[in-house]
C-alpha positions in Angstrom: 80.3 198.9 -5.8 77.7 200.6 -8.6 75.1 198.2 -7.3 75.3 200.1 -3.9 74.0 203.2 -5.6 70.7 202.1 -5.8 70.3 202.1 -1.9 71.3 205.6 -1.9 68.0 206.6 -0.8 67.7 204.0 2.3 67.8 207.3 4.5 64.0 207.4 3.9 63.9 203.8 5.6 65.9 204.9 8.7 64.4 204.7 12.1 62.7 207.4 13.4 64.9 207.5 16.3 67.7 208.3 13.7 65.8 210.7 11.4 67.4 214.0 13.2 71.4 212.1 13.4 73.7 212.7 10.0 75.1 209.3 9.0 76.5 206.9 6.2 77.5 203.6 5.4 80.5 202.3 4.1 81.6 198.7 2.7 83.9 196.9 3.8 86.3 198.9 1.0 85.0 202.1 2.5 82.9 203.2 -0.5 80.0 205.3 0.4 76.4 203.0 -0.2 74.2 205.2 2.3 73.7 208.8 2.8 71.4 210.0 5.0 69.4 213.5 4.5 70.8 214.9 7.7 74.5 214.2 6.2 73.4 216.0 3.3 72.4 218.9 5.3 75.6 218.8 7.3 78.3 218.5 4.6 76.3 220.1 1.7 76.7 216.8 -0.8 73.4 215.7 -2.3 73.4 211.5 -2.4 73.6 211.4 -6.1 76.8 213.2 -5.8 78.5 211.2 -2.9 77.6 208.1 -3.2 79.8 205.3 -4.4 83.1 207.4 -3.5 85.3 206.6 -1.1 85.0 208.1 2.3 88.4 209.1 2.5 87.6 212.0 0.0 85.4 213.6 2.8 88.3 213.7 5.4 90.6 216.3 5.9 93.8 214.4 7.2 96.5 217.5 7.6 93.8 218.8 10.2 94.3 216.5 12.5 96.5 218.7 15.2 93.4 221.2 15.4 90.3 218.5 16.1 90.2 219.6 19.6 87.4 217.6 21.1 86.3 216.1 17.5 87.5 212.9 16.5 87.5 213.6 12.5 87.4 216.9 10.4 85.3 216.3 7.5 85.3 218.6 4.2 82.1 220.7 3.7 81.0 220.9 0.0 81.8 224.7 -0.3 85.1 223.4 1.5 84.6 224.5 5.1 86.0 222.3 8.0 83.8 220.4 10.2 84.6 218.9 13.6 82.7 216.0 14.0 82.2 213.3 16.8 81.9 209.5 15.2 80.5 206.9 16.3 80.7 203.5 14.1 78.5 200.4 14.5 79.1 197.5 12.3 75.9 196.0 10.4 75.6 193.0 8.4 73.7 192.3 5.4 72.5 189.6 3.3 74.2 190.4 0.2 77.5 191.9 1.7 79.6 190.2 4.4 80.0 193.7 6.5 79.2 197.4 6.2 80.1 200.0 8.5 77.5 202.8 9.6 79.0 206.0 10.6 77.0 208.5 13.2 78.1 211.9 12.6 77.4 214.7 15.5 79.0 218.3 15.1 81.6 219.1 18.0 79.9 222.8 18.4 76.6 221.4 18.1 76.7 218.6 20.3 78.8 221.0 22.8 76.0 223.4 22.9 73.7 220.8 23.2 75.7 219.6 26.6 75.2 223.3 27.6 72.0 223.5 27.1 71.3 220.4 29.0 74.1 222.0 31.8 71.7 225.0 31.9 68.3 223.2 32.4 69.6 221.0 34.9 71.3 224.1 36.9 68.0 225.8 36.7 66.4 223.3 38.2 68.9 221.9 41.1 71.1 225.1 41.9 69.6 228.4 40.9 68.5 230.5 43.5 66.1 231.9 41.3 62.6 230.6 41.4 61.4 228.8 38.7 57.7 227.6 37.8 56.9 226.0 34.5 52.9 226.0 33.8 50.9 224.7 30.8 48.6 226.6 28.6 46.2 225.7 31.4 48.0 227.7 34.1 48.6 224.1 35.4 51.6 223.6 37.3 54.0 221.1 35.4 57.4 221.6 36.8 59.4 224.0 39.2 62.8 224.2 40.8 64.1 223.6 44.3 64.3 227.2 44.8 60.5 227.7 43.7 59.4 225.1 46.2 61.2 226.9 49.2 59.8 229.9 48.3 55.9 228.8 48.2 56.0 225.7 50.5 54.5 223.1 48.2 55.8 219.8 47.6 56.7 218.8 43.7 54.3 216.2 44.5 51.5 218.1 45.9 51.6 221.3 43.6 52.0 219.0 40.0 48.8 219.7 37.6 47.4 222.4 40.1 46.9 226.0 39.3 48.5 228.8 41.7 45.5 229.6 42.9 45.1 226.1 44.3 48.4 225.3 45.0 49.6 228.6 46.8 46.5 230.7 47.6 47.9 232.8 50.3 51.1 234.3 47.4 49.1 236.9 45.5 47.8 233.6 43.1 44.9 235.5 41.5 47.1 238.5 40.5 49.6 236.0 39.5 47.0 234.2 37.4 45.8 237.5 35.6 49.3 238.5 34.7 50.3 234.8 33.4 46.9 234.8 31.2 47.5 238.0 29.7 51.1 236.8 29.0 49.8 233.7 27.3 47.5 235.7 25.1 49.8 238.5 23.9 53.2 236.7 24.3 54.7 240.0 25.5 56.5 239.1 28.7 56.0 240.9 31.9 58.6 241.5 34.3 58.9 242.5 37.9 55.3 242.3 39.2 55.4 241.8 42.6 54.0 239.1 44.9 53.9 238.4 48.7 53.6 235.6 51.1 55.1 234.1 53.9 57.6 231.1 52.9 57.7 228.2 55.2 61.3 229.0 56.2 60.4 232.2 57.8 56.6 232.1 58.8 56.6 235.2 61.0 57.9 237.3 58.2 56.0 238.2 55.2 58.6 238.1 52.2 58.1 240.4 48.5 59.0 238.1 45.6 59.6 240.0 42.1 58.6 237.9 39.3 58.7 237.8 35.4 56.6 235.7 33.2 57.2 234.9 29.3 55.5 232.2 27.3 57.0 229.2 26.2 57.3 228.0 22.2 58.3 224.6 20.2 60.4 225.9 17.5 57.1 225.6 15.3 55.5 228.5 17.4 53.4 226.4 19.2 52.4 227.8 22.7 53.7 225.2 25.1 53.0 227.4 28.8 54.6 230.2 30.6 57.3 230.4 32.6 57.3 232.4 35.7 61.0 233.3 37.3 60.9 234.7 41.1 63.6 236.6 42.7 63.3 237.1 46.7 63.4 240.8 47.2 62.4 241.3 50.8 65.7 242.9 51.9 65.6 245.0 49.1 62.4 246.3 49.5 62.8 246.8 53.3 65.5 249.1 52.2 63.7 250.9 50.2 60.7 251.1 52.5 63.7 252.7 55.2 64.8 255.0 52.7 61.1 256.3 52.0 60.3 256.3 55.7 63.6 258.5 56.4 62.7 260.6 53.2 59.4 261.0 54.5 60.3 261.7 58.0 62.8 264.6 56.6 59.9 266.4 55.1 57.3 266.1 58.2 59.4 265.9 61.2 60.0 269.5 62.5 57.6 271.9 60.4 56.5 274.0 63.1 58.0 275.2 66.6 55.6 273.6 68.5 56.6 270.8 70.5 53.4 268.8 70.5 52.8 269.3 66.9 56.3 268.0 66.2 55.8 264.9 68.9 52.7 264.1 66.9 54.6 264.4 63.6 56.8 261.5 65.1 54.3 259.2 65.5 52.7 260.3 62.2 55.6 259.1 60.5 56.4 255.5 62.5 52.8 254.7 62.8 52.3 252.2 60.3 55.4 252.8 58.6 57.4 251.0 61.7 55.2 250.1 64.5 51.6 249.7 65.2 51.5 252.4 67.8 53.9 254.5 69.1 54.1 257.0 72.2 56.0 260.1 72.5 56.7 261.2 76.4 58.6 264.1 77.2 60.6 265.5 79.6 58.6 268.3 81.7 60.9 271.2 81.4 61.0 270.4 77.5 57.6 271.2 77.4 57.9 274.2 79.6 61.1 275.2 77.5 63.5 275.2 80.3 67.1 273.5 79.7 67.6 269.8 80.4 70.7 269.2 81.8 73.3 266.7 80.4 73.9 263.3 81.6 71.3 260.8 82.9 67.8 261.7 83.7 67.2 261.7 87.6 64.4 259.2 89.1 62.0 261.8 90.3 62.0 264.0 87.2 58.3 263.4 85.6 57.6 262.2 82.1 54.4 263.5 80.6 52.8 262.4 77.5 53.3 264.5 74.1 52.1 262.6 71.4 50.4 258.9 70.7 49.0 257.0 67.8 47.6 253.5 66.7 46.5 251.5 63.9 43.6 250.9 66.1 40.6 252.9 65.6 38.3 251.2 68.1 40.0 253.2 71.2 42.2 255.8 72.4 45.7 255.7 70.7 47.3 255.5 74.4 46.7 255.0 77.9 47.7 258.5 78.6 46.2 261.7 77.6 48.2 264.5 75.9 49.7 266.5 79.1 49.4 263.5 81.6 52.3 262.2 83.6 53.6 258.7 82.5 54.9 257.2 85.2 56.9 253.9 84.6 58.7 251.4 86.8 62.3 251.6 87.8 63.0 247.9 85.9 60.8 249.1 82.3 62.9 249.6 79.7 61.7 253.2 79.5 63.8 254.0 82.9 66.6 252.2 82.0 66.9 254.1 78.5 66.3 257.2 80.5 69.1 256.2 82.8 71.9 255.5 79.9 70.6 257.0 77.1 71.0 253.3 75.4 68.0 252.3 73.3 66.0 249.0 73.9 64.9 246.4 71.8 62.6 243.6 73.1 62.1 241.2 70.3 59.4 239.4 72.3 57.2 240.7 75.3 56.9 238.5 78.0 53.7 239.3 80.1 54.9 237.7 82.8 57.8 239.7 82.9 58.7 241.9 86.2 58.2 245.8 84.5 55.1 244.4 82.5 53.6 243.3 86.2 55.1 246.5 87.6 53.4 249.1 85.2 49.7 248.5 86.0 48.5 250.8 83.3 50.6 250.0 80.4 51.1 246.6 81.2 47.1 246.1 81.0 47.3 247.9 77.8 50.1 245.5 76.3 48.2 242.8 77.5 44.9 243.7 75.7 46.5 244.4 72.5 48.8 241.4 72.8 52.0 243.2 72.0 54.6 241.0 70.7 57.5 243.4 70.4 59.0 246.7 71.7 61.4 249.2 71.0 62.4 252.3 73.4 64.5 255.2 72.0 66.0 258.0 73.7 65.5 261.6 72.2 69.1 262.5 72.5 70.8 266.3 71.8 74.1 266.7 72.8 73.6 264.1 75.6 70.9 265.4 76.9 67.6 263.2 77.2 64.4 265.0 75.9 62.5 262.1 76.4 61.6 258.7 74.8 59.4 257.3 71.9 58.2 253.7 72.4 57.5 251.8 69.7 54.7 248.5 69.7 54.1 245.8 67.2 51.2 243.4 67.9 50.1 242.1 64.4 51.4 239.7 61.8 54.4 241.5 60.5 56.5 240.2 63.1 58.9 241.3 65.5 61.2 244.2 65.6 64.9 243.6 64.4 68.2 245.3 64.5 67.6 247.1 61.9 64.3 248.4 62.5 66.0 249.6 65.5 68.8 251.5 63.8 65.7 253.2 61.7 64.0 253.9 64.8 67.1 255.7 66.5 67.7 257.5 63.3 64.4 258.8 63.0 64.3 259.5 67.2 67.5 261.7 66.3 66.0 263.7 63.7 62.7 264.4 65.8 64.7 265.1 68.7 66.6 267.9 66.7 63.7 269.3 65.9 62.0 269.0 69.3 65.1 270.9 71.0 64.7 273.9 68.4 61.3 273.9 69.6 62.1 273.8 73.3 64.5 276.6 72.6 61.8 278.5 71.0 59.2 277.9 73.9 62.3 279.2 76.0 62.2 282.4 74.0 58.9 283.0 73.3 58.3 282.6 77.3 60.9 285.4 77.6 59.6 287.6 75.5 56.3 287.2 76.6 57.6 287.9 80.2 59.6 291.3 79.5 56.5 292.4 77.2 54.0 291.5 80.0 56.2 293.4 82.6 56.5 296.2 80.3 52.8 296.8 79.3 50.2 298.2 81.6 48.6 295.5 83.6 45.3 297.9 84.4 44.3 301.2 82.7 44.2 304.2 84.5 40.6 305.4 85.8 39.2 308.3 83.5 35.6 309.6 83.5 36.6 310.8 80.0 36.3 307.5 78.6 35.6 303.8 79.1 38.3 301.6 77.7 39.5 298.3 77.0 42.3 296.9 75.3 43.5 293.0 74.2 46.7 291.6 72.8 47.7 288.8 70.9 50.9 287.8 71.5 53.0 286.2 68.6 56.5 286.2 70.4 57.5 289.1 68.5 56.9 291.4 71.6 56.9 294.8 69.8 53.1 295.8 70.0 51.5 297.6 72.8 48.6 300.1 73.4 48.6 302.5 76.4 46.1 305.2 78.1 47.2 308.5 79.7 45.4 310.6 82.0 46.0 314.1 81.2 45.5 317.0 83.3 42.2 318.9 82.4 40.0 315.8 82.5 41.5 315.0 79.1 43.2 311.4 78.2 45.5 310.4 75.5 45.4 306.9 73.6 48.3 305.4 72.1 48.7 302.3 69.9 52.4 301.6 69.1 54.8 298.6 67.1 57.9 298.2 66.9 59.6 296.0 64.2 61.3 292.9 64.7 61.0 289.9 67.2 62.3 288.7 70.0 64.2 290.4 73.6 65.8 293.4 72.2 62.5 294.2 70.6 60.1 293.9 73.6 62.7 296.1 75.4 62.9 298.6 72.6 59.1 298.6 73.1 59.3 299.5 76.4 62.0 302.4 76.1 59.5 303.8 73.4 56.2 303.5 76.0 58.2 304.9 78.7 59.4 308.2 76.3 55.5 308.4 75.6 54.7 308.8 79.0 57.3 311.2 79.9 56.7 313.4 76.9 53.0 312.7 77.7 54.1 314.2 81.5 55.2 317.2 79.9 51.5 317.5 78.2 53.2 318.4 74.8 50.9 319.0 71.5 50.6 315.4 69.6 52.2 316.5 67.1 55.1 317.4 69.7 55.3 314.1 71.0 55.9 312.2 67.3 58.9 314.4 67.1 60.2 314.2 70.2 59.9 310.1 69.6 61.5 310.6 66.1 64.6 311.9 67.9 64.5 309.4 70.3 64.7 306.7 67.5 67.1 307.7 65.8 69.6 307.8 69.0 68.5 304.7 69.7 69.5 303.6 65.7 73.1 305.3 66.3 73.2 303.4 69.6 72.6 300.0 68.0 75.7 297.3 67.4 73.6 295.7 65.0 71.1 297.9 63.2 70.1 295.4 60.3 68.2 293.4 63.0 67.5 295.2 66.1 66.9 298.8 65.1 63.6 300.6 66.2 63.8 302.5 63.0 60.5 301.8 61.2 58.3 301.7 64.4 54.8 303.1 64.3 52.7 305.0 66.8 49.4 306.8 66.8 48.8 309.4 69.3 45.1 310.7 70.2 44.0 313.4 73.1 40.7 313.3 73.8 39.0 316.0 75.5 35.8 315.4 77.0 34.9 319.4 77.5 35.2 320.5 73.9 34.5 316.5 72.6 37.4 317.0 70.3 40.6 314.8 69.6 43.9 315.9 68.4 45.9 313.0 66.7 49.5 312.7 65.1 50.6 309.4 63.9 54.4 308.2 62.6 53.2 305.6 59.9 49.9 304.3 58.9 47.4 305.3 61.6 45.6 302.4 62.8 42.2 304.5 63.7 38.7 303.8 63.4 35.6 305.9 64.6 32.2 304.8 65.0 29.8 307.3 65.8 26.5 306.7 67.9 24.5 305.7 65.7 26.8 303.3 64.4 28.5 304.7 61.1 32.1 303.6 60.8 34.6 305.8 59.3 38.5 305.8 59.0 39.3 309.3 59.6 42.1 310.8 57.3 44.4 311.5 59.7 48.0 313.3 58.6 50.5 310.7 58.6 54.2 311.3 59.0 56.8 308.5 57.8 57.6 305.5 60.3 59.7 306.7 63.2 63.8 306.8 62.1 62.5 307.1 58.3 63.2 310.6 56.3 60.2 312.5 55.2 58.1 315.5 56.1 57.1 317.3 60.0 54.7 315.8 61.8 51.2 317.5 61.8 48.3 317.2 63.8 44.9 316.5 63.1 41.8 317.7 64.5 38.5 315.3 65.0 35.3 315.8 66.4 34.1 313.1 68.5 30.6 313.5 70.1 29.3 311.9 72.9 29.1 308.0 72.7 31.6 307.8 69.8 33.8 304.9 69.8 37.4 304.9 69.3 39.1 302.1 68.2 43.3 301.9 67.6 45.2 299.2 66.7 48.5 297.8 65.6 49.0 296.6 61.9 49.2 293.4 63.2 45.2 292.8 63.5 44.7 292.9 60.1 48.0 290.7 59.2 45.9 288.4 57.6 44.7 290.5 55.1 46.1 292.4 52.1 45.1 295.9 50.4 42.1 296.9 51.6 40.2 293.9 52.3 41.2 293.9 55.7 39.6 297.6 56.5 36.5 296.4 54.7 36.3 293.3 57.1 36.8 295.6 60.2 34.0 298.0 59.2 31.4 295.0 59.0 32.4 293.8 62.3 32.3 297.5 63.7 28.9 298.1 62.3 27.3 295.1 64.3 25.6 295.4 67.4 26.9 297.8 69.9 29.4 296.0 72.3 31.3 296.3 75.5 34.7 297.7 75.0 35.9 294.6 76.2 33.8 292.5 74.3 34.1 294.1 71.1 38.2 294.1 71.7 37.9 290.0 72.0 35.4 290.0 68.8 38.2 291.7 66.5 41.0 289.8 67.8 39.2 286.7 67.4 37.6 287.3 63.7 40.8 289.3 62.2 44.1 287.6 64.0 44.7 284.4 62.5 45.9 281.2 64.4 49.3 281.1 65.7 50.0 284.6 64.0 53.5 285.7 63.0 53.1 289.2 64.6 51.4 290.6 67.6 48.5 292.0 67.6 47.3 295.1 69.9 43.6 296.8 69.9 42.5 299.6 72.1 38.4 300.6 72.2 37.4 303.6 74.2 33.9 305.0 74.5 34.2 309.0 74.3 32.0 310.5 77.6 31.4 314.2 77.1 32.2 316.2 80.7 28.7 317.7 82.2 28.7 321.5 82.2 28.1 321.6 86.1 31.3 320.3 86.6 33.1 323.0 84.9 33.5 326.6 86.2 35.0 329.3 83.8 35.7 332.7 84.0 37.8 335.5 81.7 39.2 337.9 84.3 40.6 341.6 83.3 44.3 342.0 83.4 44.3 344.1 86.7 45.8 343.0 89.9 42.4 343.6 91.6 41.3 340.7 89.6 43.0 338.4 91.9 41.1 339.2 94.9 37.8 338.6 92.4 39.3 334.9 91.4 40.0 334.2 94.6 35.8 334.9 95.6 34.7 333.1 92.3 36.6 329.9 93.5 35.3 330.0 97.2 31.7 330.4 95.5 32.3 327.7 93.3 33.5 325.3 95.9 30.9 325.8 97.7 28.4 324.8 95.5 30.5 321.6 94.9 30.7 321.4 98.6 34.3 321.4 98.3 34.7 322.6 101.7 38.1 321.2 102.4 39.5 321.9 99.4 39.2 325.9 99.7 42.4 326.9 101.8 44.7 324.9 99.2 42.7 326.1 96.0 42.3 329.7 96.7 45.9 329.8 97.3 46.7 328.0 93.8 44.3 330.4 92.2 45.5 333.6 94.0 49.2 332.6 93.0 48.9 331.5 89.3 46.5 334.1 88.5 48.9 336.7 90.1 51.7 335.5 87.8 49.3 335.7 84.5 48.4 339.5 85.3 51.8 340.0 86.2 54.0 338.7 83.9 52.2 337.3 80.9 49.5 339.1 78.5 45.8 339.1 78.2 43.5 337.5 77.9 43.6 336.1 81.3 41.0 332.8 82.0 40.4 330.5 85.1 39.2 327.5 84.7 38.0 324.9 87.4 37.2 321.3 86.6 35.9 318.8 89.0 36.9 315.4 87.7 38.5 312.5 89.6 40.6 315.4 90.7 40.1 319.0 91.0 42.0 320.8 88.1 42.4 324.7 88.4 44.0 326.4 84.9 44.9 329.9 84.4 45.3 330.4 80.5 47.2 333.8 79.2 48.4 335.0 75.5 51.8 334.7 76.4 54.5 332.2 75.4 57.0 332.9 78.4 57.2 329.7 80.3 57.0 330.1 84.1 60.6 328.6 86.3 60.3 327.4 89.8 63.0 328.8 91.8 63.8 328.7 95.6 63.5 332.5 96.8 65.8 333.8 99.2 65.3 334.7 103.0 65.4 338.5 102.3 63.4 338.0 99.1 60.0 339.5 99.3 58.6 337.4 96.3 59.3 334.3 93.9 57.5 331.6 96.2 54.5 331.6 94.3 54.9 328.3 91.9 57.1 326.8 94.9 53.6 327.3 97.1 51.9 325.9 94.4 53.7 322.5 94.0 53.8 322.0 97.6 49.8 322.2 97.4 49.5 320.9 94.2 49.3 317.0 93.4 51.2 318.0 90.2 51.4 321.0 88.2 52.7 322.1 84.5 52.5 324.3 81.3 50.4 323.3 78.2 51.1 325.7 75.4 48.1 326.4 73.1 48.3 327.7 69.3 48.3 330.9 71.2 49.7 331.4 74.5 49.7 328.6 77.3 47.9 327.2 80.2 49.2 326.9 83.6 47.5 324.1 85.5 47.5 322.1 88.9 46.0 319.2 90.0 44.6 318.4 93.8 43.6 315.4 95.0 39.8 315.3 96.2 38.8 314.1 99.8 36.8 311.6 100.6 34.0 313.9 101.2 34.6 315.5 98.0 
């Protein structure tokens, strides 16, 4: 037994295949005669301490019940138990008859090794994840079945090749760069993207998420790199659809313009969903009219609203914007309009009836080799506003059901925006129609001024300008603005304009007109049910009366007055008019301002909307610069100002009125001061007859002599001196009798037995119109007669 101790170091002579396995040898009496280094590592006993001892000293006899899968439980040198699987084989020696070699495998190690083998086997046979193993030179050493299905290269064909050689169409160059970096740095790279068309689905591009890490042995030697690939195509497409929906929410419906909204829809779907798209709308939608519920009628016209294509070498659609885009009854578009159900044509057959029946679209589809088509209705409350047609012809494949679902979602969002735009068009058309009906179509002819005006309609409906002919060859120029938007604002503007005309017919002074207009606005505000939205309070108005006889103007303003004056030499000024508060707002009483307006001056009256694009004094500086340019006609100047100052698609209306003053020739005016004596009546008649003879107005002598006689008689009899008679020959013949009294004359119907009281009644019968104008001191009774053709 002791002689066997000398063989305790025979482990050094074990075969290389056994060097890593724990083993010992016992003789036929159970004495340990050989102890391998691996056994020393497993149980902790060095050879010189264990050799020569019975093997039973290592065994734990009472742990049999806890062995589990272990054959034997051995005692470690430190006292702990080690579960082992045992393999025993006989050895024959020349010196001894029989020995037994016992090989030990720790239970946990064997189980772990089995698990490792099972994992490796599963990864390369049953794993759905693609697994590629490449050597340090990036040559393919091994990959599993899932990877083979992804890349489309057989194992026998790909082994030994680099990625750029085995599968060049699967982002191979980028993959090699990433794996080279992993080999150099040892840092793994997670979730980089690769794309390709696998052999199982060659019609669609797939997206793969790949992760690479370096492969090393126990000694740290680099063995290669492992590439793990997951097919994330569905997730990628879902993310793209969500991104497209989010983009649609932010880009579709940014304006209330029907055509612009249709264009936004095509910009979202091309190229995100389709290679080309076209939006065709029913004609009532473009006109802002209501669309009936239910199926569309066969005779309704579709008009192209927008089209877009990935092609840049030709027009995006066969129809231009605004053109009628008809289609045969068998076409998917007609069917969609009929039943409001979307159509998906995965594969377009060029020989189908509807393709051959639609000559225009069919030719374009044949040229572009359209492979797939979707037609989706634009529905709002079971009303079809139109359709959107989407085409594909590139290699990304045919449309699928999830594409149709996405297209319906985008079409629904666009339909709501289009319906809002349609409603806005309808309301805007109503406002514009009402506003145009309330505004003057032609300005009255007046020799005192040469006028032109221009409006910029935004749909607000509150701005206006006006020219009102007054007696005595005078003219009133008006510019006003009413706050708010919509039909009610346009109606309020019409009421204010009518009120100004009525007050002007009474020949009131400018400040009196503003005061009476203020009273009207306050009454209208009290009658308004919702003063926060439709109240006229805050309206502005500038009223200016120009007298060509005196070349003076009197003006009054409610709110900031928009008035510029350009002298004959081109000097631009903004007169300091004493402006009262906007109509309906508290403030001091209105006052009038007298302006000197020489012959040839240009008056520019404008509403606040003309300078809406500017802040502070920048607008007035820009306006002054434009007015100082070369002289233009009033009409050209109006257009020049609105084009230069008003922004495109303005939020508010703008109105401008340009008037060039013209003084009245002194030869067309005759003025006399009469004594306060009844005998002066005969003198007045004689003077009148002589002046009418000079003017060659014989036909007007009888009526004019009668009017002068009655008015002068009343002034001498009932009023105070001085009495003045003035004749003005303009487009009419004006007779004016002024006196120093403020008492107003009254028209009355005399009885049969009365000897007088018929003077003003006769004046009203012979004159076209008559009235009273109050001056700072006294009054003027005036009457106008129409002129005969000869005059």
